C-alpha positions in Angstrom: 0.0 0.0 0.0 1.6 3.2 -1.1 0.9 6.3 0.9 3.0 9.1 -0.4 5.1 10.2 -3.4 6.3 13.7 -3.1 9.8 13.1 -4.6 9.7 10.7 -1.8 7.1 8.0 -1.5 6.4 5.9 1.6 5.7 2.2 0.7 4.4 -0.6 2.9 5.9 -3.9 1.6 3.5 -6.8 1.1 5.1 -9.2 -1.3 7.9 -7.8 -3.5 7.7 -8.1 -7.3 11.3 -7.4 -7.5 14.2 -6.2 -5.4 14.7 -2.9 -7.1 11.0 -2.2 -6.5 11.6 -2.3 -2.7 12.9 0.9 -1.5 13.9 2.5 1.9 12.6 0.9 5.1 12.2 2.7 8.2 11.2 1.4 11.6 7.9 2.7 12.8 6.9 0.1 15.2 6.0 -2.4 12.6 7.6 -6.0 12.1 7.5 -5.3 8.3 8.9 -1.7 8.3 7.7 0.7 5.6 9.9 1.8 2.8 10.8 5.1 1.5 11.2 5.5 -2.2 13.6 8.3 -3.2 12.5 8.6 -6.7 13.7 11.3 -9.2 15.2 13.7 -6.8 18.1 14.5 -8.8 19.8 17.0 -9.7 21.3 19.7 -7.6 22.4 21.2 -10.8 21.3 24.7 -11.9 21.5 26.6 -15.2 20.8 23.6 -17.6 19.3 24.7 -20.9 17.0 23.3 -23.7 13.8 21.6 -22.3 15.4 20.3 -19.2 15.5 22.7 -16.3 16.7 22.0 -12.6 14.1 23.1 -10.1 13.4 22.6 -6.5 9.6 21.5 -6.7 7.7 22.9 -3.7 4.2 22.3 -4.7 3.1 24.0 -1.5 3.6 27.3 -3.2 2.6 27.7 -6.9 0.8 29.8 -9.3 -2.1 28.3 -11.1 -3.9 30.1 -13.8 -7.2 29.6 -15.4 -5.5 28.2 -18.3 -4.1 25.2 -16.4 -0.6 26.6 -16.1 1.5 26.7 -12.9 5.0 27.3 -11.8 6.9 25.9 -8.7 9.1 28.0 -6.4 12.8 27.6 -7.1 15.4 27.3 -4.4 18.9 28.9 -4.7 21.9 26.6 -4.7 23.4 28.9 -2.1 20.5 28.2 0.4 21.1 24.5 0.2 23.2 22.8 3.0 26.0 20.5 1.5 27.9 18.2 3.6 31.4 18.6 2.0 33.5 21.0 0.3 33.6 19.2 -2.9 34.2 21.2 -6.0 30.9 20.0 -7.5 29.1 22.1 -4.9 31.3 25.1 -5.4 30.5 24.9 -9.1 26.8 24.8 -8.5 27.0 28.0 -6.4 28.8 29.8 -9.2 26.2 29.0 -11.7 23.5 31.3 -12.6 19.9 30.6 -11.1 17.6 28.4 -12.9 14.8 29.9 -14.9 11.5 29.0 -13.2 9.7 26.5 -15.4 6.1 26.4 -16.5 4.0 23.4 -15.9 1.2 22.9 -18.6 -1.5 20.3 -19.3 -1.2 17.1 -17.3 2.0 18.4 -15.6 -0.1 21.0 -13.7 -1.2 18.1 -11.4 2.4 18.3 -9.9 1.5 21.6 -8.5 -1.5 20.2 -6.5 -0.3 19.0 -3.1 -3.5 17.2 -2.5 -2.8 14.6 -5.2 0.6 13.4 -3.8 -1.0 10.4 -2.3 -3.2 9.2 -5.0 -0.7 9.8 -7.8 2.1 8.0 -6.1 5.0 7.6 -8.7 3.1 9.9 -11.3 3.4 12.8 -8.8 7.2 12.7 -9.3 8.8 14.9 -11.9 9.4 13.3 -15.4 12.9 13.5 -16.6 14.9 12.3 -19.5 17.6 9.8 -19.2 19.6 7.1 -21.1 21.3 4.0 -20.0 23.3 2.9 -23.1 27.0 1.9 -23.4 29.6 3.2 -24.1 28.1 6.6 -23.7 27.1 6.2 -20.2 30.1 4.3 -18.9 31.6 6.0 -15.9 28.6 8.4 -15.5 29.4 11.1 -12.9 27.4 14.0 -11.4 29.8 16.4 -12.8 28.5 15.5 -16.2 25.3 17.3 -15.1 27.0 20.7 -15.0 27.1 20.8 -18.6 24.2 19.3 -20.2 23.5 20.0 -23.7 20.2 18.6 -24.1 17.9 16.2 -22.2 18.8 13.4 -24.3 22.4 13.5 -23.1 21.6 12.9 -19.4 22.8 9.4 -18.3 21.0 7.6 -15.4 24.4 6.7 -14.1 25.2 10.5 -13.7 21.9 11.2 -12.1 22.3 8.1 -9.7 25.9 9.0 -8.8 24.7 12.5 -7.5 21.6 10.8 -5.7 24.0 8.2 -4.1 26.3 11.1 -2.8 23.5 13.2 -1.6 21.6 10.5 0.3 24.8 8.9 1.6 26.1 12.3 3.0 22.7 13.3 4.2 22.5 10.0 6.2 26.0 10.5 7.7 25.2 14.1 8.7 22.3 13.0 10.6 24.1 10.3 12.7 23.2 7.4 10.7 25.5 4.7 9.3 25.1 4.2 5.5 26.8 1.4 3.6 27.0 0.9 0.0 25.3 -2.3 -1.1 23.9 -4.5 -3.9 24.2 -2.9 -7.4 26.2 0.2 -6.4 28.7 -2.0 -4.5 28.7 -4.4 -7.7 29.7 -1.1 -9.8 32.3 -0.1 -7.4 34.0 -3.6 -7.3 33.8 -4.0 -11.1 35.1 -0.8 -12.2 35.1 1.9 -9.5 32.0 3.6 -11.0 28.1 3.5 -11.4 26.6 0.7 -13.5 25.4 2.5 -16.6 22.4 0.3 -17.5 20.7 0.4 -14.0 17.8 2.6 -12.7 18.6 2.6 -9.1 21.4 3.0 -6.5 21.6 0.9 -3.4 22.4 2.1 0.2 22.1 0.1 3.4 21.5 1.8 6.8 22.3 0.2 10.1 19.8 -0.8 12.7 17.3 2.2 12.2 16.9 5.5 10.4 17.7 8.4 12.8 16.0 11.8 12.2 13.9 10.7 9.2 12.1 13.9 8.8 15.3 16.0 8.7 16.7 13.6 6.1 13.7 13.8 4.0 13.4 17.6 4.2 17.1 18.1 3.3 16.6 15.9 0.3 13.6 17.8 -1.0 15.6 20.9 -0.8 17.7 19.5 -3.5 16.8 20.3 -7.0 15.0 18.3 -9.7 15.6 17.6 -13.4 12.5 18.3 -15.3 11.7 17.5 -18.9 8.5 19.1 -20.1 8.3 16.9 -23.2 7.9 13.6 -21.3 4.6 12.2 -19.8 4.0 11.8 -16.1 6.3 9.2 -14.6 5.2 5.4 -14.4 6.3 3.2 -11.6 10.2 2.8 -11.4 10.5 4.7 -14.8 12.8 7.3 -13.1 16.3 7.1 -11.3 15.8 6.3 -7.6 17.4 5.0 -4.5 16.9 1.9 -2.7 17.7 1.8 1.0 18.0 -1.4 3.1 17.8 -1.9 6.7 20.9 -3.9 8.1 20.5 -5.2 11.5 23.2 -6.8 13.9 21.3 -9.8 15.3 24.4 -10.9 17.4 28.1 -10.9 17.1 28.2 -13.7 14.7 25.1 -12.7 12.4 23.7 -9.7 10.6 20.3 -9.5 8.9 20.4 -7.7 5.6 17.1 -6.8 4.2 16.2 -8.1 0.7 19.3 -10.2 0.7 18.7 -13.8 -0.8 21.8 -15.8 -0.2 22.9 -19.2 0.8 21.6 -18.4 4.4 18.6 -16.3 3.3 19.0 -12.8 4.5 21.8 -13.5 7.0 25.5 -12.9 6.7 28.4 -13.9 9.0 29.3 -11.1 11.3 32.9 -11.1 10.4 31.8 -10.6 6.6 30.1 -7.3 7.7 32.3 -6.0 10.4 34.6 -4.0 10.7 33.3 -2.0 7.7 35.6 -1.4 4.7 35.6 1.0 2.1 35.2 1.2 -1.8 35.8 3.9 -4.3 33.2 5.2 -6.8 34.3 7.8 -9.2 37.1 8.6 -7.0 35.1 9.1 -3.8 35.3 6.7 -0.8 32.3 5.0 0.6 31.7 2.6 3.5 30.6 -0.9 2.8 30.7 -4.4 4.3 33.9 -5.9 5.5 34.1 -8.5 2.6 32.5 -7.0 -0.6 33.4 -10.0 -2.6 31.5 -12.4 -0.3 28.5 -10.1 -0.1 28.3 -10.1 -3.9 28.7 -13.6 -4.3 25.7 -14.2 -2.0 23.6 -11.6 -3.7 24.3 -12.4 -7.4 26.2 -15.6 -7.6 29.8 -16.5 -8.5 29.9 -14.9 -11.7 29.0 -11.4 -10.3 31.7 -9.7 -12.2 30.0 -10.4 -15.7 27.5 -7.8 -16.4 23.9 -8.8 -17.3 22.0 -5.9 -18.5 18.4 -6.1 -16.9 15.2 -5.7 -18.7 13.4 -2.4 -18.5 12.3 -1.6 -15.0 9.0 0.0 -16.1 6.2 -1.6 -14.0 2.6 -1.7 -15.3 -0.3 -0.9 -13.0 -1.9 -3.9 -11.3 1.0 -6.4 -12.0 0.1 -9.6 -10.4 2.2 -10.6 -7.3 5.2 -12.8 -8.4 6.5 -15.8 -6.5 9.4 -15.9 -4.2 11.4 -17.7 -6.7 10.7 -15.3 -9.5 11.7 -12.5 -7.2 15.0 -14.2 -6.5 15.8 -14.8 -10.2 15.3 -11.1 -11.1 18.0 -10.1 -8.5 20.8 -11.6 -10.9 20.6 -9.1 -13.4 22.8 -6.3 -12.4 
């Protein structure tokens, strides 16, 4: 049962149709904790041209005319809190502020706050993106500073920015994020994002602290908007999967959505002490033994890329079996 999509959607898991559709769980007194879907909240990039515009979409304040036209409020890059002095953020602040975009037609629904719950994924801003190789190999958020057209935006570049923003946001609020699953796979294979995936994967230890602060900080980051695209369908945008990781005892960890030789459980010495991997030259914490984790998650041939099928999910898709869900994991 999905309850919210405002750039961040809250989902209560019943039975997963695939691992990548299960996003960001938060402990709220439930045995099966809800999930937060961080869907297309990228990009903190200002000054893009053509049909693509970077905006901070705050539907609480908008102008709606009788001709079904509305405009969101724009947030200055200088007003956003960043958690490092990386040159990427310096470049953002030096760029000209974005032009306020105009929503027309079906896109005016994005200005109506009351529609968030009912529209779910469709309430998220539509963006353009590509996942082809070799064009999108080694996609980096820095690529988004100089976009020539919407058709040149790579998912990998968007996902790199999302991953860094969420990882740093969790760290800044006292959480313990770890790079996992497909993002760890890209790091181990070639130190970059997987070019043909639609999500990035981050684990968090025990429970999410200061959830509201994390959500609000991420909403302050800008979005990439393509006025020529229809409203978003489920999973048809770059998004972030967050997985709860719980230390059961000194010898066992429970990893949400892991389907390994021992189910969701990993030996404690394979998880702690944490190690680091490098993605696009930046260090990130991960499990102690990345190779063991990836073998459990993807099998012994995890170093061989297997491009997945389209992640688009049609409405009212029948619930699949556990075995089918497991099979879909081995596609990153």
